[in-house]
NUKOL-49263 format. One record per residue: residue number from 0; residue in three letters; x, y, z of N, C-alpha, C, O in turn. Coordinates in steps of 0.2 Angstrom, whole numbers, plus 2048, in hexadecimal, padded with zeros to 3 digits. Layout:
BEGIN
- NUM ALA X Y Z X Y Z X Y Z X Y Z
...
END
This chain:
BEGIN
- 0 UNK 55A 97D 1C9 559 984 1CB 55F 986 1CF 562 98C 1CE
- 1 UNK 561 982 1D4 567 984 1D9 56D 985 1D5 571 989 1D7
- 2 UNK 56E 980 1D0 574 980 1CC 575 987 1C8 57B 989 1C7
- 3 UNK 570 989 1C6 570 98F 1C2 570 995 1C6 572 99B 1C3
- 4 UNK 56F 995 1CC 56F 99B 1D0 576 99D 1D3 576 9A1 1D7
- 5 UNK 57B 999 1D2 581 99B 1D4 584 9A1 1D1 585 9A2 1CB
- 6 UNK 585 9A6 1D6 587 9AD 1D3 58C 9B0 1D9 589 9B0 1DF
- 7 UNK 592 9B2 1D7 596 9B5 1DC 593 9BB 1DF 595 9BE 1E4
- 8 UNK 590 9BF 1DA 58D 9C5 1DC 588 9C5 1E2 588 9C9 1E6
- 9 UNK 584 9C0 1E2 57F 9BF 1E7 581 9BA 1EC 57C 9B8 1F0
- 10 UNK 587 9B8 1ED 589 9B3 1F2 587 9B5 1F9 588 9BA 1FB
- 11 UNK 584 9B0 1FC 582 9B0 203 57C 9B6 204 57C 9B9 20A
- 12 UNK 578 9B7 1FF 573 9BB 200 56C 9B8 1FE 567 9BC 1FF
- 13 UNK 56C 9B2 1FC 566 9AF 1FA 563 9AA 1FF 567 9A8 203
- 14 UNK 55D 9A8 1FE 559 9A3 202 555 99F 1FD 552 9A2 1F9
- 15 UNK 555 998 1FF 550 994 1FB 54A 993 1FE 54A 992 204
- 16 UNK 544 995 1FB 53E 994 1FE 53A 98F 1FA 539 98F 1F4
- 17 UNK 538 989 1FE 535 983 1FC 52E 983 1FE 52C 980 204
- 18 UNK 529 986 1FB 522 986 1FC 51E 982 1F7 521 982 1F1
- 19 UNK 519 97F 1F9 515 97C 1F4 511 981 1EF 510 986 1F1
- 20 UNK 510 97F 1E9 50D 983 1E4 506 983 1E6 503 97F 1E9
- 21 UNK 502 988 1E3 4FB 989 1E5 4F7 983 1E3 4F2 981 1E7
- 22 UNK 4F8 980 1DD 4F4 97B 1DB 4F7 974 1DC 4F5 96F 1D9
- 23 UNK 4FC 974 1E0 500 96D 1E1 4FB 969 1E6 4F9 96B 1EB
- 24 UNK 4FB 963 1E5 4F7 95E 1E9 4FB 95C 1EF 500 958 1EE
- 25 UNK 4FA 95F 1F5 4FE 95E 1FB 4FD 957 1FE 501 955 202
- 26 UNK 4F9 953 1FB 4F8 94C 1FE 4FE 947 1FB 4FF 942 1FE
- 27 UNK 500 949 1F5 505 945 1F2 50B 948 1F0 510 945 1EE
- 28 UNK 50B 94F 1EF 511 952 1EC 513 958 1F0 511 95E 1EF
- 29 UNK 517 957 1F5 51A 95C 1FA 521 95E 1F8 525 95A 1F5
- 30 UNK 523 964 1F9 52A 966 1F8 52E 962 1FC 52D 961 202
- 31 UNK 534 960 1FA 539 95C 1FD 53F 95F 1FE 542 961 1F9
- 32 UNK 542 95F 204 549 961 205 54D 95C 208 54B 958 20C
- 33 UNK 554 95B 206 558 956 209 55F 959 209 560 95F 208
- 34 UNK 564 954 20B 56B 956 20B 56D 959 204 571 95D 204
- 35 UNK 56B 956 1FF 56D 958 1F8 56B 95F 1F7 56F 963 1F4
- 36 UNK 565 961 1F9 562 968 1F9 567 96D 1FC 569 972 1FA
- 37 UNK 569 96B 202 56D 96F 206 574 970 203 577 975 203
- 38 UNK 577 96A 201 57D 96B 1FD 57D 96F 1F7 582 973 1F6
- 39 UNK 578 96F 1F3 577 973 1ED 576 97B 1EF 578 97F 1EC
- 40 UNK 573 97C 1F5 572 983 1F8 578 985 1FA 57A 98B 1F8
- 41 UNK 57D 981 1FD 583 984 1FF 587 986 1F9 58B 98B 1F9
- 42 UNK 587 981 1F4 58B 983 1ED 588 989 1EA 58C 98D 1E7
- 43 UNK 582 98A 1EA 57F 990 1E7 580 996 1EB 57F 99C 1E9
- 44 UNK 582 995 1F2 584 99B 1F6 57D 99E 1FA 57D 9A4 1FB
- 45 UNK 579 99A 1FB 573 99C 1FE 573 99B 206 577 997 208
- 46 UNK 570 99F 209 571 9A0 211 56D 99A 214 56E 998 21A
- 47 UNK 567 998 211 563 993 215 55D 992 210 55C 993 20B
- 48 UNK 558 98E 214 552 98B 211 54C 98D 215 54C 98C 21B
- 49 UNK 547 98F 212 540 990 215 53B 98C 212 53A 98B 20C
- 50 UNK 538 988 217 532 983 215 52C 985 219 52C 988 21E
- 51 UNK 526 983 216 520 984 219 51E 97E 21E 520 978 21D
- 52 UNK 51C 980 224 51B 97B 229 516 976 227 510 977 225
- 53 UNK 518 970 228 514 96A 227 512 969 21F 50D 966 21E
- 54 UNK 515 96D 21B 514 96C 214 51A 96B 210 51B 96E 20B
- 55 UNK 51E 967 213 525 965 210 527 95E 212 524 95B 217
- 56 UNK 52B 95B 20F 52E 955 211 536 956 212 539 959 20E
- 57 UNK 538 954 218 53F 955 21A 543 94E 21A 541 94A 21E
- 58 UNK 547 94D 215 54B 947 215 552 948 219 555 94D 219
- 59 UNK 553 943 21D 559 943 221 55A 949 225 55F 94D 225
- 60 UNK 555 94A 229 555 951 22D 55B 952 231 55D 958 231
- 61 UNK 55D 94D 235 563 94E 239 569 950 236 56D 954 238
- 62 UNK 56A 94C 230 570 94E 22C 570 955 229 575 958 228
- 63 UNK 56A 957 227 569 95E 224 56A 963 229 56D 968 228
- 64 UNK 568 962 22F 569 967 235 570 967 236 573 96D 237
- 65 UNK 573 962 237 57B 962 238 57E 965 232 583 969 234
- 66 UNK 57D 964 22C 580 967 227 57F 96F 227 583 973 226
- 67 UNK 579 971 228 577 978 228 57B 97B 22E 57D 981 22D
- 68 UNK 57B 978 234 57F 97B 239 586 97C 238 589 981 239
- 69 UNK 589 977 235 590 977 233 592 97D 22E 597 97F 22E
- 70 UNK 58D 97E 229 58E 983 224 58B 989 225 58A 98D 220
- 71 UNK 589 98B 22B 586 991 22D 580 993 228 57F 998 226
- 72 UNK 57B 98E 227 575 98F 224 56F 98E 229 570 98B 22E
- 73 UNK 56A 990 226 564 990 22B 55E 98C 227 55E 98B 221
- 74 UNK 55A 989 22B 554 986 229 54E 98A 22D 54E 98A 233
- 75 UNK 549 98C 229 544 990 22C 53D 98D 22A 53C 98C 224
- 76 UNK 539 98B 22F 532 988 22E 52D 98E 22F 52D 990 235
- 77 UNK 529 990 22A 524 995 22B 51D 992 22B 518 995 22C
END
């Protein structure tokens, strides 16, 4: 999805929202974000990522935060 969303028209105006689906089993299948997700968001021109509190998996959290800070992106937990 992120590869298809690259558009110069909407550059730096989008946000990735990673919420679980309504019928998703939260015991075994949570939305996951990691460094690869942040790199793809940067390439797609997105400003940041929004995740739901305690309903996601965050891989390499410190690396992701450093990458987001260096690239002026945000991480929002709702």
